C-alpha positions in Angstrom: 0.0 0.2 -0.1 1.3 3.7 -0.8 0.8 5.8 2.0 -1.1 9.4 1.4 2.0 11.4 2.6 5.6 11.0 1.4 7.5 13.1 4.3 11.2 13.9 3.4 13.8 16.0 4.8 14.5 19.1 2.8 18.5 19.3 3.4 21.3 16.9 4.8 21.4 16.3 8.4 24.2 18.9 8.9 22.0 21.5 7.6 19.1 23.3 8.1 16.2 21.5 9.5 12.9 21.3 7.7 10.2 18.4 6.7 8.4 18.5 3.3 5.2 16.4 3.5 3.5 16.2 -0.1 0.1 14.8 -0.5 -0.4 11.8 -3.1 -2.8 12.8 -5.8 -2.9 16.3 -4.6 -0.9 19.5 -5.3 -0.6 20.1 -1.8 2.0 20.1 0.8 2.7 20.6 4.4 5.9 22.0 5.8 7.3 21.2 9.5 10.0 23.9 10.1 11.3 26.4 7.6 15.2 26.0 7.3 16.9 26.7 3.9 14.3 25.7 1.4 16.8 26.0 -1.7 16.5 22.4 -2.6 13.0 22.4 -3.1 11.6 23.3 -6.5 9.3 26.1 -7.1 6.8 23.5 -7.8 7.0 21.9 -4.4 7.0 25.2 -2.6 3.8 26.2 -4.2 1.9 23.3 -2.8 2.4 24.2 0.6 -0.6 25.3 2.4 0.2 25.1 5.9 3.6 25.3 7.8 4.4 24.7 11.5 7.7 26.3 12.7 9.0 24.6 16.1 10.7 27.7 17.1 12.3 30.6 15.3 15.9 30.2 15.5 17.5 31.3 12.2 18.3 27.8 11.0 14.7 26.5 11.3 12.9 29.8 10.0 15.2 31.6 7.4 13.3 29.8 4.7 10.3 31.9 5.5 11.6 35.0 3.0 12.1 32.5 0.0 8.5 31.3 0.5 7.2 34.7 1.0 9.0 36.0 -2.3 7.1 32.9 -4.3 3.9 33.5 -3.1 3.6 37.3 -3.8 1.4 38.1 -6.4 -0.6 34.7 -6.2 -4.2 34.0 -5.2 -3.1 32.2 -2.1 -3.6 31.4 1.5 -1.0 30.4 3.6 -1.8 29.2 7.3 1.4 29.3 9.8 2.0 28.1 13.2 4.6 28.7 15.6 5.2 29.1 19.4 4.9 32.0 22.0 6.2 35.2 20.2 5.7 34.2 17.0 3.9 37.4 15.8 6.6 39.7 17.0 9.2 37.5 14.8 7.1 37.2 11.9 6.2 41.0 11.9 9.9 41.5 12.3 10.8 39.8 9.0 7.5 41.7 7.1 8.8 45.0 8.8 12.2 44.3 6.9 10.9 45.4 3.5 8.9 48.1 1.4 5.6 47.3 0.3 4.5 50.4 -1.3 3.7 48.5 -5.0 1.8 45.6 -3.5 -1.6 47.1 -3.6 -1.2 47.1 -7.5 -1.1 43.2 -7.6 -4.1 41.9 -9.6 -3.9 38.7 -7.2 -3.9 38.6 -3.8 -2.0 36.9 -1.0 -2.7 36.6 2.4 -1.3 34.6 5.5 -3.3 33.6 8.2 -0.7 33.5 11.5 -1.2 31.3 14.5 0.7 31.8 17.7 0.4 28.3 19.5 0.4 29.0 23.5 -0.1 26.4 26.4 -4.0 26.5 26.7 -5.0 28.9 23.7 -4.3 29.6 20.1 -3.9 33.3 18.8 -4.6 33.8 15.2 -4.3 37.0 13.2 -4.2 37.7 9.3 -1.5 39.4 7.1 -2.6 40.6 3.9 -0.5 41.3 0.8 -2.8 44.3 -0.6 -2.6 45.9 3.1 1.0 45.8 2.8 0.8 43.0 5.3 -0.5 45.1 8.3 -2.0 42.6 10.7 -5.8 42.8 11.1 -6.5 44.8 14.5 -8.8 41.8 15.4 -7.0 38.8 17.1 -9.0 35.3 17.5 -8.4 33.0 20.3 -9.6 29.4 20.4 -8.6 26.7 23.3 -5.8 24.5 22.7 -5.0 20.8 24.1 -2.8 19.4 21.7 -4.9 19.6 18.3 -3.6 22.3 15.9 -5.4 21.6 12.7 -8.3 18.9 12.0 -9.3 17.9 8.6 -11.4 15.2 7.4 -8.3 12.9 6.5 -5.7 14.0 9.1 -4.7 16.0 12.0 -1.8 17.6 13.2 -1.1 17.7 16.7 1.4 19.7 18.8 3.1 20.1 22.2 5.4 22.5 24.0 8.9 21.3 24.6 11.7 22.7 26.4 14.7 24.4 24.3 15.2 27.2 26.8 12.6 28.5 24.6 9.3 26.8 23.8 9.8 24.7 20.8 6.9 22.7 19.5 6.9 18.9 18.9 4.7 18.1 16.0 2.7 15.0 14.9 0.7 14.4 11.6 -2.0 11.5 11.9 -3.8 10.1 9.1 -7.3 9.0 10.0 -7.8 6.1 7.5 -5.9 5.5 4.2 -7.9 5.2 1.2 -5.8 3.3 -1.2 -6.6 3.4 -4.9 -6.1 0.4 -6.8 -4.9 1.7 -10.2 -5.4 -1.6 -11.9 -9.1 -1.6 -10.6 -9.3 2.0 -12.2 -8.4 0.5 -15.7 -10.9 -1.9 -15.2 -13.5 0.6 -14.7 -11.9 3.0 -17.5 -11.3 5.5 -14.9 -8.5 8.2 -15.2 -6.5 9.4 -12.0 -7.5 12.6 -11.9 -9.2 15.8 -9.4 -12.0 13.7 -8.9 -10.4 11.3 -6.7 -10.0 14.1 -4.0 -13.6 14.5 -4.1 -14.1 10.7 -4.0 -11.6 10.3 -1.0 -13.4 13.4 0.8 -16.8 11.4 0.5 -15.1 8.6 2.2 -13.7 10.5 4.9 -16.8 12.7 5.5 -18.6 9.1 5.8 -21.2 9.8 3.1 -23.7 7.2 2.8 -22.6 4.8 0.6 -26.0 4.4 -1.2 -25.5 8.1 -2.4 -24.8 8.4 -5.9 -21.3 9.9 -6.8 -20.4 11.2 -10.2 -16.9 10.8 -11.9 -16.4 13.7 -14.4 -13.0 14.4 -16.4 -11.7 15.8 -19.7 -10.0 13.7 -22.2 -6.7 14.9 -24.3 -9.2 16.8 -26.8 -11.0 18.5 -23.8 -14.0 16.4 -24.3 -16.1 16.0 -21.0 -16.6 12.6 -19.9 -19.3 11.6 -17.1 -20.1 8.4 -15.5 -22.3 7.7 -12.6 -21.8 5.4 -9.8 -23.2 4.6 -6.5 -20.4 5.7 -3.9 -20.4 2.4 -1.7 -20.3 0.2 -5.0 -17.4 2.8 -6.6 -15.3 2.3 -3.0 -15.5 -1.5 -3.1 -14.7 -1.5 -6.8 -11.4 0.7 -6.8 -10.4 1.2 -3.2 -8.9 -0.4 -0.5 -9.1 1.1 3.3 -6.0 0.5 5.9 -5.3 2.2 9.0 -3.5 5.8 8.4 0.0 6.6 9.2 1.6 8.9 11.8 4.5 11.1 11.3 6.2 12.8 14.3 9.0 15.6 14.2 11.1 16.4 17.0 13.8 18.7 17.1 15.9 20.9 19.4 14.8 19.9 22.9 16.8 19.1 26.5 16.6 15.1 27.1 15.0 15.9 30.6 12.3 13.8 32.1 9.6 16.2 31.4 10.5 16.6 27.7 11.0 13.3 27.2 7.6 12.1 28.7 5.8 14.6 26.5 7.6 13.4 23.5 6.7 9.7 24.3 3.0 10.9 24.5 3.2 12.5 21.1 5.0 10.0 19.3 3.5 6.6 20.3 3.1 4.2 17.6 4.7 6.5 15.1 5.2 4.8 11.7 8.0 7.5 11.0 9.7 9.7 13.8 12.0 12.4 12.5 14.2 13.0 15.5 17.0 15.4 16.1 20.6 13.9 17.0 23.0 16.8 17.7 25.3 14.9 19.7 27.1 11.5 20.7 26.5 10.7 24.1 30.2 11.0 24.7 29.3 15.0 25.1 26.3 14.4 27.1 27.3 17.5 28.9 27.6 19.4 26.2 24.0 18.4 24.7 22.5 19.5 28.2 24.0 23.0 28.1 23.0 23.4 24.2 19.6 21.9 24.9 19.6 19.3 22.7 19.4 15.3 22.5 22.1 12.8 22.0 21.9 10.1 19.1 21.6 7.5 21.9 18.7 9.7 23.5 17.0 9.8 19.9 17.4 6.2 19.4 16.2 5.4 23.4 13.2 7.7 22.6 12.3 6.1 19.3 12.4 2.6 20.8 10.3 3.5 24.1 7.6 5.1 21.8 7.2 2.0 19.6 8.6 3.9 16.5 8.3 1.7 13.3 11.1 3.9 11.7 13.4 6.5 12.7 15.3 8.8 10.5 18.2 11.5 12.5 18.6 14.9 11.7 20.3 18.1 12.8 23.7 16.8 13.4 26.2 19.1 14.8 29.0 20.2 12.4 31.5 19.0 15.0 30.7 15.1 13.7 31.2 15.7 9.9 32.7 12.5 8.9 31.2 10.6 11.9 27.7 10.1 10.7 27.9 6.4 10.8 29.0 6.7 14.6 25.9 8.9 15.3 23.7 6.6 13.3 25.5 3.7 15.1 24.7 4.8 18.4 21.0 5.6 17.8 20.6 1.8 16.3 21.9 0.4 19.3 19.6 2.5 21.7 16.7 1.6 19.2 17.4 -1.9 19.4 17.2 -2.0 22.9 21.0 -2.0 24.1 21.3 -0.8 28.0 20.8 2.9 28.1 22.3 5.0 30.6 21.6 8.9 31.0 
């Protein structure tokens, strides 16, 4: 079965953090962190609808400028999430540019920005045509871990300690609708945008006995349409499996409180992306810098029951010793004796 999400780190483990999460069969993607995004194509960046920034240290947020530049002059809305103080830091970037011409753009671009506090999320809108002056009204909603909920998936967050608040993030798919391409051919149906509407009907638990119309254009521009019963079409072309869970953890002290929060967030993750900034021989330095060691990362992955682990955010001091970092984490993940 092919998963709906195909997450990949945007840089090598010694470079800026960032996780790009494109959607299968959709021109859409999410981002966890915004380090240097230069290795992503413009086409990839334009798919992004939501960005979740763990904290605004430069290596996690410098890519915002590139994303902003690309989105200017387009009819798009970009949602951004960040920890307490996020409005101030984003506005600082926006105030660094002159916006005297943006009112002339034919298209409009806006950002809905969410600042995530312990018990509430504050939201503001910044419109390009208004020179990115924030609206006077700030909306507040309660927060108990859930940041974003859509029919197909949800994004959750937890506040972790990096001397400053830093968000740990998880993406959880509710149900995976696997489209069987061979069955599409049997039904003489093409892959196309109608599949998003079909999946949405399943996620929304529409009546299986309801009619469902499939329409598409051929190479000559002619419109074709076929009528189905939703349940019959589902049985014919799709298979349901449990959704996947993706977790992203970076820039955290390996304290008991942080580890407890990470384990709760990451329990049963299909893919755990976790920093391993230092070797455990440099534990004192890791504690001083409020980062994890590779051994701590592997141990967290084991205790969380993560099915796969990918390390990133290595300290430059270990260039040429990547295998040592990976090996230390693998040993802890395999269950070798762990000592703090």
